[in-house]
C-alpha atoms as one frame of an Amber mdcrd trajectory, in Angstrom:
protein
   7.948  10.008-147.913  11.200   8.761-146.474  12.043   9.391-142.864  14.982
  11.744-142.286  17.146   8.938-140.940  16.580   6.735-143.949  16.905   9.657
-146.308  20.445  10.248-145.082  21.664   6.746-146.013  24.077   6.975-148.953
  23.312   4.938-152.048  25.718   3.039-154.217  25.978   3.776-157.888  23.561
   0.986-158.680  21.127   1.983-155.936  22.310  -0.809-153.534  23.599  -0.491
-149.985  27.208   0.710-149.729  29.204  -1.694-147.499  32.657  -0.404-148.357
  35.400  -0.114-145.667  35.438   3.657-146.069  31.710   3.854-145.439  31.928
   1.519-142.432  34.639   3.695-140.887  32.506   6.831-141.388  29.474   5.033
-139.974  31.351   3.908-136.835  32.692   7.405-136.298  29.147   8.854-136.537
  27.894   6.287-134.028  30.772   7.169-131.700  29.927  10.872-131.946  26.289
  10.111-131.181  27.283   8.706-127.783  27.147  11.019-124.806  30.353  12.340
-123.289  29.830  10.120-120.237  29.386   7.018-122.400  32.550   7.763-124.356
  34.500   8.384-121.140  33.386   5.057-119.695  34.364   3.182-122.857  37.791
   4.850-122.966  38.389   4.089-119.293  37.502   0.415-119.773  39.778   0.207
-122.802  42.696   1.765-120.887  42.065  -0.560-117.944  42.170  -3.631-120.200
  45.420  -2.439-121.788  47.076  -1.942-118.380  45.875  -5.364-117.198  47.243
  -6.932-120.356  50.637  -5.325-119.871  50.837  -6.437-116.227  49.779  -9.974
-117.138  52.460 -10.144-119.803  55.088  -8.859-117.356  54.144 -11.483-114.771
  54.414 -14.232-117.369  57.851 -13.083-118.511  60.694 -15.558-118.564  61.738
 -16.183-114.924  65.303 -16.796-116.053  65.774 -13.146-116.921  67.800 -11.601
-114.119  66.299  -8.801-112.084  69.219  -6.574-112.965  69.256  -7.171-116.700
  65.538  -6.462-116.947  66.156  -2.850-115.966  69.382  -2.451-117.896  68.033
  -0.035-120.482  66.048   1.888-117.903  69.137   2.506-115.799  71.550   3.199
-118.624  72.576   6.818-118.733  72.226   8.688-122.005  74.923  11.155-121.099
  77.686  12.439-123.299  80.118  14.159-120.964  82.934  16.004-122.763  86.332
  14.768-121.728  84.961  11.750-119.879  85.966   9.188-122.494  89.571   9.910
-123.482  90.985   7.639-126.134  93.621   5.046-125.326  93.597   5.522-121.572
  91.552   4.554-118.524  88.160   6.206-118.413  88.600   7.514-114.892  91.881
   8.487-113.250  93.653   6.363-110.692  93.264   7.995-107.281  96.056   9.725
-105.496  97.777   7.898-102.695  95.782   7.839 -99.478  96.760  10.432 -96.925
  98.521   8.702 -94.067  97.608  11.560 -91.748  93.855  11.088 -92.011  92.102
  12.507 -88.982  89.562  11.170 -86.528  90.143   7.474 -87.094  89.334   5.211
 -84.197  88.349   1.753 -85.413  85.338   0.393 -83.599  86.604  -2.952 -82.334
  84.750  -4.941 -79.702  87.354  -7.018 -77.863  86.704 -10.760 -77.903  87.631
 -10.999 -74.234  84.735  -8.783 -73.264  81.888 -10.648 -71.577  78.502 -10.769
 -73.245  76.530  -7.676 -72.207  73.757  -8.217 -69.690  70.246  -7.619 -70.953
  66.957  -6.629 -69.443  63.490  -6.726 -70.923  61.559  -3.648 -71.835  58.188
  -3.482 -73.518  57.491  -1.020 -76.295  53.743  -0.860 -76.769  52.227   0.331
 -80.017  55.612   0.973 -81.556  55.404   2.517 -84.969  55.755   5.722 -86.911
  53.714   8.653 -85.713  51.808   6.406 -83.356  50.713   4.045 -86.131  50.810
   0.364 -85.306  51.923  -1.694 -88.271  49.859  -4.720 -89.281  50.067  -7.596
 -86.870  52.220  -5.716 -84.336  50.540  -4.649 -81.109  53.534  -4.867 -78.791
  57.258  -5.560 -79.134  59.617  -7.080 -76.594  63.232  -6.076 -76.981  66.393
  -7.172 -75.254  68.449  -4.030 -74.724  71.965  -3.730 -73.299  71.906  -2.343
 -69.770  74.852  -0.229 -70.829  76.665   0.459 -74.047  79.159  -1.953 -75.478
  82.712  -1.660 -74.089  84.662   1.248 -75.472  86.483   0.333 -78.685  90.208
  -0.128 -78.665  92.452   1.445 -81.260  94.697  -0.496 -83.605  96.884   1.016
 -86.307  95.588   1.012 -89.858  97.661  -0.548 -92.603  98.136   1.043 -96.027
  95.426  -0.999 -97.704  92.887  -0.058 -95.050  93.859   3.590 -95.474  93.175
   3.218 -99.186  89.686   1.907 -98.388  89.071   4.824 -96.037  90.173   7.238
 -98.751  87.844   5.536-101.246  84.946   5.757 -98.801  85.561   9.442 -98.133
  85.752  10.116-101.859  82.427   8.357-102.420  80.871  10.052 -99.392  82.007
  13.461-100.586  80.102  12.998-103.827  77.014  11.746-102.013  77.074  14.585
 -99.507  77.510  17.272-102.147  75.109  16.052-104.814  72.666  13.574-103.224
  72.473  14.270 -99.494  69.454  12.602 -97.914  68.456  10.894-101.158  68.670
   7.221-102.028  71.464   6.982-104.599  74.141   9.225-106.070  74.426   9.827
-109.817  78.056  10.965-109.720  78.573  11.958-113.354  75.484  14.127-113.743
  75.995  15.292-110.132  72.460  14.570-109.064  70.566  11.732-107.406  68.221
   8.838-107.988  65.246   8.215-105.719  63.983   4.698-105.023  62.215   4.740
-101.663  62.918   8.339-100.717  64.425   7.190 -97.411  68.129   8.017 -97.725
  69.205   4.463 -98.576  72.882   5.242 -99.151  73.165   7.120 -95.873  71.485
   4.382 -93.830  73.401   1.605 -95.588  76.676   3.384 -94.789  76.084   4.084
 -91.080  77.732   0.971 -89.665  80.497   1.158 -92.274  81.438   4.602 -90.957
  81.365   3.273 -87.400  83.655   0.362 -88.282  86.036   2.620 -90.239  86.158
   5.094 -87.360  84.825   8.041 -89.369  83.479   9.989 -86.421  82.670  13.271
 -88.142  80.873  11.622 -91.048  78.993   9.319 -88.697  77.811  12.210 -86.540
  76.454  14.231 -89.465  74.656  11.144 -90.758  73.208  10.520 -87.291  71.832
  14.050 -87.215  70.067  13.449 -90.526  68.532  10.243 -89.196  67.344  12.034
 -86.066  65.843  15.036 -87.841  64.965  13.955 -91.375  64.309  10.211 -91.550
  60.539   9.947 -91.728  58.502   6.837 -92.488  55.194   8.691 -92.353  54.989
   9.104 -96.100  53.023   7.577 -98.933  55.702   5.626-100.777  55.889   2.065
-102.059  58.830   0.085-100.735  60.211  -3.318-101.612  59.780  -5.333 -98.431
  62.926  -7.393 -99.009  65.126  -4.392 -99.732  63.690  -2.311 -96.896  64.394
  -5.146 -94.464  67.999  -5.776 -95.463  68.990  -2.144 -96.038  66.938   0.102
 -93.773  65.978  -2.188 -90.905  69.301  -4.022 -91.072  71.332  -0.818 -91.243
  69.579   0.824 -88.312  69.693  -2.276 -86.102  73.336  -2.956 -86.869  74.284
   0.618 -86.024  72.305   0.388 -82.793  74.093  -2.796 -81.741  77.534  -1.408
 -82.606  77.086   2.054 -81.109  74.524   1.449 -78.362  72.706   4.598 -79.517
  68.987   4.074 -78.886  68.061   6.538 -81.643  68.736   3.845 -84.225  66.598
   1.297 -82.394  63.727   3.769 -82.208  63.996   4.435 -85.935  64.269   0.716
 -86.670  60.917   0.111 -85.004  59.394   2.402 -87.597  60.468   0.079 -90.394
  58.677  -3.022 -89.117  56.612  -4.124 -92.077  55.560  -7.584 -90.893  52.592
  -9.314 -92.473  49.559  -9.446 -90.229  48.734 -13.017 -91.252  51.515 -15.482
 -90.360  49.947 -18.063 -92.648  50.640 -15.908 -95.680  53.856 -15.265 -97.524
  54.985 -11.649 -96.969  54.194  -9.613-100.062  57.036  -7.888-101.864  55.678
  -4.345-101.913  54.070  -2.304 -99.200  53.044   1.328 -99.011  54.489   2.732
 -95.793  52.958   5.514 -93.749  49.581   5.193 -95.409  48.050   2.976 -98.002
  47.393  -0.681 -98.666  49.521  -3.745 -99.053  50.544  -4.438-102.634  50.160
  -8.137-103.379  52.312  -9.646-106.082  51.206 -12.905-107.720  54.523 -14.517
-106.887  57.013 -13.830-104.149  60.549 -15.114-103.749  62.147 -17.539-101.282
  64.597 -14.957 -99.914  62.072 -12.417 -98.588  60.412 -15.107 -96.480  63.596
 -15.561 -94.517  65.094 -12.097 -94.561  62.467 -10.902 -92.130  63.478 -13.656
 -89.748  67.123 -12.561 -89.654  66.329  -8.891 -89.154  63.548  -9.485 -86.651
  65.686 -11.944 -84.704  68.108  -9.096 -84.086  65.349  -7.566 -81.968  66.217
 -10.359 -79.589  62.931 -10.976 -77.784  60.636 -10.107 -80.655  57.652 -12.472
 -80.424  58.552 -14.686 -83.335  55.438 -16.800 -83.850  54.896 -15.402 -87.333
  58.593 -15.796 -88.157  58.658 -19.391 -86.930  55.464 -20.148 -88.815  56.948
 -18.938 -92.087  60.148 -20.937 -91.592  58.223 -24.104 -90.762  56.034 -23.542
 -93.793  59.005 -23.347 -96.184  60.544 -26.401 -94.544  57.403 -28.452 -95.227
  56.787 -27.379 -98.837  56.939 -29.903-101.654  58.636 -29.152-104.956  62.211
 -29.166-103.686  64.962 -31.019-105.517  67.480 -32.428-103.042  67.156 -29.265
-100.960  67.092 -26.869-103.915  63.972 -24.720-104.081  62.152 -23.103-107.023
  62.573 -19.339-107.299  58.960 -18.299-106.731  56.288 -18.723-104.066  52.681
 -17.764-104.668  51.710 -15.129-102.101  48.132 -16.368-101.886  48.580 -20.138
-101.720  52.016 -20.156-100.108  53.130 -22.851-102.571  56.140 -22.960-104.862
  55.569 -21.991-108.485  57.770 -22.394-111.582  58.651 -25.897-110.443  61.763
 -27.401-111.965  63.757 -24.149-112.133  66.696 -24.031-109.713  69.357 -21.348
-109.310  71.520 -19.748-106.633  71.564 -16.476-108.548  69.218 -13.512-108.702
  65.921 -13.961-106.827  67.052 -17.045-104.910  70.514 -16.386-103.455  69.548
 -14.980-100.069  67.283 -17.919 -99.254  70.266 -20.270 -99.050  72.407 -17.687
 -97.271  69.844 -17.162 -94.542  69.240 -20.837 -93.845  72.712 -20.988 -92.320
  72.847 -17.481 -90.883  69.485 -17.704 -89.114  70.558 -20.981 -87.566  73.753
 -19.338 -86.307  72.117 -16.128 -85.138  69.371 -17.984 -83.301  71.896 -19.810
 -81.142  71.980 -22.960 -83.320  68.668 -24.132 -81.909  66.481 -24.395 -84.999
  67.491 -27.699 -86.512  65.054 -27.367 -89.410  67.138 -24.493 -90.757  70.357
 -26.480 -90.498  68.727 -29.501 -92.107  67.466 -27.437 -95.034  70.874 -25.800
 -95.497  72.868 -29.043 -95.482  70.406 -30.637 -97.911  70.630 -27.607-100.193
  74.431 -27.768-100.347  74.225 -31.448-101.212  71.735 -30.529-103.931  74.166
 -27.940-105.279  76.929 -30.537-105.424  74.713 -33.089-107.120  72.945 -30.913
-109.681  74.650 -27.542-110.179  78.438 -27.996-109.892  80.562 -28.324-113.026
  84.172 -27.727-114.153  85.242 -25.263-116.837  88.005 -25.302-119.432  90.901
 -24.736-119.657  91.612 -23.976-115.968  89.072 -26.503-114.634  87.392 -23.936
-112.436  84.544 -25.136-110.234  81.377 -23.158-110.879  77.681 -23.206-109.966
  75.294 -23.315-112.915  71.508 -23.382-113.189  68.945 -26.085-113.851  65.669
 -25.718-115.741  63.479 -28.780-116.157  66.478 -31.067-116.318  68.486 -28.831
-118.660  71.771 -27.529-117.231  72.989 -24.021-118.082  76.617 -22.974-117.523
  75.409 -19.513-116.470  76.593 -18.052-113.173  75.535 -14.705-111.745  78.085
 -12.659-109.847  75.558 -12.825-107.007  76.417 -16.531-106.611  79.840 -15.476
-105.330  78.214 -15.109-101.909  78.381 -18.900-101.649  82.110 -19.386-100.892
  81.779 -17.126 -97.861  78.686 -18.906 -96.588  80.318 -22.311 -97.051  83.378
 -21.131 -95.112  81.151 -19.754 -92.347  79.354 -23.084 -92.104  82.614 -25.009
 -91.858  83.750 -22.623 -89.113  80.573 -23.500 -87.227  81.116 -27.245 -87.318
  79.793 -28.329 -90.701  81.785 -30.795 -92.852  85.342 -29.827 -93.763  84.679
 -30.399 -97.455  82.463 -27.295 -97.336  85.624 -25.253 -96.777  87.362 -27.049
 -99.640  84.483 -26.220-101.965  84.507 -22.635-100.674  88.158 -22.242-101.663
  87.499 -23.645-105.150  84.550 -21.320-105.744  86.475 -18.313-104.401  89.153
 -19.010-107.012  86.415 -19.064-109.668  84.976 -15.752-108.511  88.431 -14.185
-108.572  88.955 -15.459-112.123  85.683 -13.775-113.124  87.637 -10.561-112.482
  91.137 -11.602-113.522  90.160 -12.944-116.958  88.373  -9.716-117.949  90.096
  -6.792-119.665  89.325  -4.224-116.945  89.894  -6.615-114.065  86.224  -6.232
-113.122  83.632  -8.990-113.209  80.509  -8.743-115.356  77.075  -9.230-113.829
  76.728 -12.681-115.427  79.229 -15.083-116.970  78.906 -18.269-118.970  81.600
 -20.885-118.526  83.265 -22.808-121.295  82.576 -26.479-120.538  84.386 -28.033
-123.525  88.088 -28.057-124.408  88.575 -25.499-127.167  91.762 -23.853-128.337
  92.364 -20.191-127.454  89.222 -19.820-125.340  89.038 -18.631-121.746  86.998
 -20.227-118.995  84.870 -17.096-118.724  82.632 -16.044-121.602  80.609 -12.821
-121.527  77.499 -11.922-123.475  76.890  -8.337-124.516  73.803  -7.946-122.329
  75.687  -9.198-119.249  78.931  -7.214-119.324  77.941  -4.476-116.861  79.387
  -4.128-113.361  77.321  -2.655-110.527  80.107  -2.364-107.897  78.812  -5.526
-106.243  80.330  -6.919-103.022  79.850 -10.703-103.193  83.357 -11.709-104.274
  85.049  -9.385-101.785  82.675 -10.692 -99.113  83.761 -14.276 -99.738  87.435
 -13.300 -99.838  86.949 -11.755 -96.391  85.497 -14.975 -94.958  88.176 -17.149
 -96.562  90.972 -14.941 -95.248  89.416 -14.703 -91.790  89.124 -18.496 -91.463
  92.308 -19.620 -93.251  94.762 -16.742 -92.830  95.877 -17.206 -96.443  97.078
 -13.787 -97.622  96.381 -14.556-101.277  92.784 -13.590-100.569  93.946 -10.154
 -99.433  96.079  -9.831-102.566  93.142 -10.762-104.810  91.009  -8.193-103.061
  93.678  -5.536-103.508  93.732  -6.192-107.255  89.960  -5.761-107.403  90.037
  -2.512-105.409  92.649  -1.090-107.774  90.436  -1.957-110.746  87.469  -0.234
-109.116  89.630   2.842-108.603  90.897   2.840-112.170  87.655   2.272-114.058
  84.771   3.382-111.836  86.040   6.331-109.780  84.559   9.719-110.711  86.940
  12.666-110.103  84.295  14.972-108.602  83.239  12.419-105.996  81.682   8.986
-106.002  82.035   5.798-108.003  79.889   4.687-110.912  78.678   1.351-112.185
  79.768   0.665-115.754  78.236  -0.997-118.796  81.271  -2.613-120.406  83.903
  -4.429-118.371  85.571  -5.572-121.597  86.582  -2.073-122.718  89.407  -0.450
-120.726  89.354   2.579-123.037  85.624   3.193-122.579  83.862   1.161-119.889
  80.713   3.210-120.511  79.811   4.715-117.109  76.177   4.226-116.089  76.086
   7.240-113.759  74.863   5.411-110.674  76.460   4.487-107.358  74.442   1.782
-105.645  73.982   2.149-101.899  75.600  -1.234-101.336  78.953   0.082-102.564
  79.306   1.977 -99.270  77.211  -0.418 -97.210  78.863  -3.636 -98.359  81.699
  -3.493-100.864  83.965  -1.003 -99.087  83.092  -2.485 -95.688  84.207  -5.944
 -96.775  87.374  -4.504 -98.346  88.235  -2.855 -95.025  87.590  -6.033 -93.033
  89.492  -8.157 -95.560  92.597  -5.962 -95.230  92.442  -5.728 -91.425  95.313
  -7.094 -89.355  92.905  -7.565 -86.446  90.959 -10.810 -86.850  88.598  -9.682
 -84.094  87.350  -6.652 -85.980  83.683  -7.723 -86.006  84.206 -11.112 -84.401
  82.373 -13.767 -86.413  81.642 -15.742 -83.261  79.693 -12.765 -81.923  78.143
 -11.282 -85.066  76.517 -12.506 -88.241  76.213 -10.316 -91.340  72.872  -9.998
 -93.054  72.816 -10.067 -96.855  73.438  -6.286 -96.955  76.590  -6.674 -94.812
  75.031  -5.303 -91.628  76.475  -7.176 -88.615  73.876  -8.316 -86.093  74.614
  -9.980 -82.736  74.368 -13.730 -82.293  72.050 -14.912 -79.551  73.663 -16.934
 -76.784  73.038 -20.649 -77.297  71.992 -21.133 -73.688
């Protein structure tokens, strides 16, 4: 007699074993069903785990040339169809009404240059942190604190262009206050908000802007939110670079401008320093509770951004900061001062060797070489050496001329292959070059700054809306009826970025040439015409080449209030001592921090 198991085996027509695909599928399914529920659960879990690991591995191996912004383009694009928003044959958003010359409560916060440096005394803050928690590697902090507040600001009259900036700020703030109060970013078209860190990024980024613009009422209501609502004791992942430049930088800058200790106390809660000075700071950290998130590769900029922000806590014990700076200085893999974009967080060594850019993921590294040297009292010669070498590397490897206007631009280099691609982010460079020349570096740095500022302006002027795209490619060969600036479909969005206006501010401040103010005024008018939302706020757009439909993205980045409008206001100022550049240095998020005395 056959056993039951054997008896159940199906037979082929000729009595042989059936090995057809249909039978094998049924056989596998029966075997699967014979497994216990626990066994099946374990197998499914392992399969899901392998899929997730595969996806993450693929993401980490993705092309490093792809800009951080363009990677999230589809994720951020709004799928909204708002009736009446896209009228045919006219600007998508209305031009604003003339600014009200009778605006109330304006008292610009100017620190006179004749005022002596404030006297400091040392205090020790033990175990500083949020809710009593001591962040990794921080057991005690030494701060230099003014014995009294900065001298009272003096009032100067606003000109019409500054009033227009104030009106634009109030319009943007009105939208944020009504639809996104206390949240990270305003979505002005859908009248809601976007959350990134859950820490009120727009509000914190805008604090020192309101102080500089003299918006007392707005500043006070924002201060009350910081005092009562800003809480770092939460389980949320934050980008260490962004939290340093936006949150820490914004709070420290506001403290130094206002003398209000509340902002210093809150700033202490953002200290996210790595506990091991031999390691590269990781990009993500869970604040409040939770572990450090380690990314396989970090970026050059985050290594230095902590130095600039921490140095603004003037007596912060900087052994870890100095160690990181010395480490970068000693690394191999540089090309005439140019550095690869990535650093491995475990080994501390450069990766993706042979790829050099001043655009996304690398820009702030070069900016902070100079600014840390200035802010530290010009004592750290390694920083100056690295900066000067890097600028020479830019001249040697990345500078080219376009056609037909022969504009000077900064391209990119990958394994010896030059690309005529330039991110709008690179427009920080003219301002940094001008700042270096002002601080005693070669005069040809200022000449190059002026040439690059002209290029950045043309990235706006040669576009149909008068607004620059996120990325441009330059025409490097004489061709009839072609502009210098060429735009690819994937790159034609505008995020309300500040870099060009920032550089125009530096060039005007150091040269007095009013053409830089006029260029800035043109750009502000274009922002008002194509990005202003009638109900409050401004929106980034997807298509700078379409005046009739620039395709609003329904997002106002925090840096529009924290940087772009601040630099507009400073650019248009008749007072060259409004934020004196011999007393303050701006971090990469436009938060002014005091310069240490050189003695």
